[in-house]
N, C-alpha and C positions, 0 to 999 in steps of 0.2 A: 503376210497378214492372214490371221485365222478367220475362216468364215464365221459370220454372226450366228448365234444360236437360233434354232428354228422357232418361228412364231406361228400362231394359228390366225388365219385371215377370215374375216366375215364372208358369208356366202356371196360369191360373185364380185367381191370388192376389187380384186385384181383386174377385172375386165374394165374398170373405170380408169386405169392408168395408161399412160403413153409408153411408147417403145423404150425410151431411155430409162424410165423408171422401172420397167419390167427387166431390162438388162441389168440394172444395178442389183435388184433382188436376186436375179439368176446368178450373178457373179458372187454375191455375198452369202449365199445359202448352200449348205451341204444337202445333197439330195437324199431322200429316203431310199432304201434299197429297191431293187427291181421287183421283188415280190409284192411291194405295196401298190404296184400298177394293176394287179389283177382285180377285175370287178367281181364282187362277191354276191351280187343279185339280191341284196337285202334292201328293205324299205324302212326309212326312219321318218317319223312325223314330229316336227318341231312345232308344237301347238303355240308356244310362247311367241315365236317369231313368224307364225303362219307360213311355214315352208315345209315342203316334202322333199326328202332325199331318196332317190330311187337309183341304186348303184347298179344299173344295167349297162352303162357305158359312161365314158367321159365326153361331155359336150365341149365343143371347141369354139372359141371366139378370137378373131384377130385383134391385135392392138388397136385402140380407138383412133390412133392417128394414121393408120395404114389404110389405103384405099379399099382393101378387101374387108375392112371392118366398118366402113361408113354406112353401107346399106343396113347392116344389123342395127346400128344405132338409130337409124331413121324408122325402122319397122318395129323395133321391140317396144312393147307397151311397158310403162313404168308401174310397178306395184303401188297400190293405193296408200301404203304406209311410207313410201319414199325410199324403201330399201333398194339395193342394187339388184338387177335381174338381167342376166345375159341369156338371150333365147338360143344362141348357138347357130353356127353355120355348117358345122360338120360334127360327126361323132366317131369316137374310136372305142371299140370294146376289146378287152384283153381277157381271154378265156383260160389259157393254160400257161404254165411255166415249167419247162423241162430242159435239163441240161444247160441252165443259165440263159435260156432263150424264151421270151414271152411271145405268144402269137395271138392273133385275133382278127378283127374285121373293122374296116373303115368305110364310112359313107359320107360323101361330101354333098352338101346342098340337096339332100334327100334323093340323090341319083343312085337308086338301089341297083340299077343295071350295070353300074361301073364301080364295084366295090374294090377297095384296096386290101391286099393281104400283107400285113406288116409283120416284121420280126423286130424284137427289141432286145439289146444286149447292154449290160453295164460295162463301160469302158473307161479308161483314163485318158483325159485330154492331154495332148503332148506339149503344148506351149502356151505362151501368153500373147499371141498375136491378135486375138480378138478382145474387144472391150468387155464382152460378157463371159469370158472364160478365164480361169486361172490355170496355169500349168499344174498338172497333177490332180486336177478335179476329177471326181467320179461323175460321169454323165451317163444318161440312158440314150443309146443310139438306136433310132428307129429307121429301118430301111424297108423297102418293099420288094416282094417277090414277083410282082406282075406289072406289066405295062398298063397304062402309060405313066405309072408312078415311079418307075425304077430310077429316074433321073433325080428324084427327091430323097433327101434324108432329113430327119428331125433330130436335134439335140434337145433332150428333155431333162428337167429336174423336177422331182416331186417336192414342192416347197412347204407343203403341209399335208396331213393325211387325205385331204379332199381336193387338193389343187396342184396342178403342174404348170410350169412355164416352159414353153418350147420355142425354139428358133428353127424355122424351115429354111433349108439350103437347097440349092441346085448344083449338082455335081457329085464329087466323090469325097467322102470324109477323109481327113479333116480340112480339105482345101476347097470345099464347095463355096458357092457365092451365097451370101445371106440374102434371103428373099422376103421373109415376113416373120414377125414375132406374134405368138398367140398364147392364150391361156386355156387350159383344159380343167374342168371341174367335174367331179362326180355329179351325175345328172341331178339337178335340183331346180325347184320352181316354187313360187308362192302359191297359196291356196287357190287364187283365182285362175291359175293355169293348171289345175289338177286334171288328171285323166279319169276315165270311167272306172278303172279298178280302184283308184284312190277314193273316188266319191263313194263307191259301194262299200268299201272297207270302213271309211270314216263315218258314213251314215249309220252303220250298225255298231260302231265302236263305243267304248266307254267315254271317249272324248266328247261325244255328242249327246244331247238330251232334248227332251220336249220342253220348249220354252213356254212361259206364261205370256199372255197377250201383252201385258204391260211392259215386258222386257223387250218386245220387238216393235212397239209402237213407233211410228215415224217412217222415214224414207230409207230404202235400201237400193243398191244398184249392183249389178254383177254380170257374170258371163255364163254362157252355155258350155257345158262339158260334153265333148264328143269323141275324143281319141280313145279307142279301145285297146290299142297295143302300144303303150309307151316305151316298150323295149325295142321298138323298130323305127321310131320316128321322133322328130322334135316338134311335130305339128300342134301339140297342146299349147304352144306359144300363141297360136291363132284362135284360142277360145273366143267366140264372138261376144262383144259387150252388148247383148241384146235383151237383157232382163232387168226389170225394175219392179219394186214392190213398195206399196204404200199401205201401212197398217194403221187403222184408226181404232183405238181402244174405247171403252165406255160400256154402257148397258147392252148395246147391240154391236159388238165389234165386227168390223168388216175389213176387207183388203181389196186393193186394186192391183192386179198382176198384169204387167206388160211383158209379153213373151214374143220376141221377134216382131212380127207385124200386127199381132193381135193384142187386145186389151180387154180385161174382163173384171167386173166387180164380183167378189166372192164373199160369202159369209165364213166365219171362223168357228171351228169346233175343237177346243182343246181336248187332249187326252193324255194318258200317262206315258205314251211312247212317242207321239208326234203331235205337231200342231197341224190340223187339217184345214185346208181352204176348200170350201164346198159350194156347189151350185145345187140347190135343192137337197135331196137326200144322197146325192152322188159325190163321192170324194174325188176331187180333181188333182189336188197337189198335197204333198206332205212335207213338213219342214222340221228340221232339227237344228239346234243351236250349238255352236262351239265357242266357248268363252263368252264374251259379251258382244262381239261384233262380227261374227261369221255365221251365216245361215246356209245350210245345205238343203236344197229342194229337189223333189222328184215328182214325176207324174206316172202313176201306174197305168198300164195299158187298159185294164178294166177296173174301174173303181169299185171298191167294196169286195174284191176278190181275196184270194189267199195271200199270205204275207210274202210268198216267194214268186208272185206273179211277175211277168216281164215289166220293165220300166221303159217308157218311151222317151222321157225327157229328164235330164239331170242338169242342175245349175248350182252355182255358188254365188252368194250375195254378201256384200260387205257394207257395214254401216260407216258413214263418214267418220274419219278419225282413226283410232286404233293405235297399236304400238308403233313406236318410231323405228327407224332403221337400226338394224343390228350391227 
């Protein structure tokens, strides 16, 4: 039987599937070549679907029906638009490809003191003994150079340009014991889980603009942005949901901003570049709008200073509703 043509999957969709479903896709799909595994370090902003792709590593999630995947499902927040989001429990970065071998760096559960040193080769699977393999399949074989990981190998297929399915085994290829099935995606996350570099770049980008008061009237809720180095951690999944904004339009527009444990009523001062929330003559917060339902907010360290002054707080707010799942 010829493998099915490759299709493109929605962001994080495969993490919603159980092991048997992932095995069937693995068996039926021809892998992309080994070179496709290398992380290119580029950043893509999908404004339509409110998602950021930061190709600094592949985030990994175990199949939803495996015990290793249960805690992720319990702890992962759901995006406000109902789309899939896998926060990840490990990440694998692949930096170089030389002589048919890809090498990189693996961190499990953010344990940076115990990284894995992987090597990946493209090999031909020898037989039909496993339900997820076909004899003669090209697979990407990941092994480790260091302990305690050398007992482990992964069989991988890149099933679309941004997604891999893998099966973790204990033992020696190809006779190891199946342990867990997982999905790896080029790192991506919805706007509400953006990092500090994402926020800074988007705030100043052409995607964002100064809103009119009438456009932002009503209730908004959101998350604090705090992760400064998204290339080294998955912690932006924990952006705290501690921000809320209520905007009242009219002859004397005002806003109430609740930030962590504090709440304050502020006046509103529109301008050509930002919407300012003010107390007296001092600017406390600046807002810019992306599309119709995402606000980026920040608080400069010293209000009224230069445009490049340090920022002490960053946050992202969403209006109820918005685009549906991709």
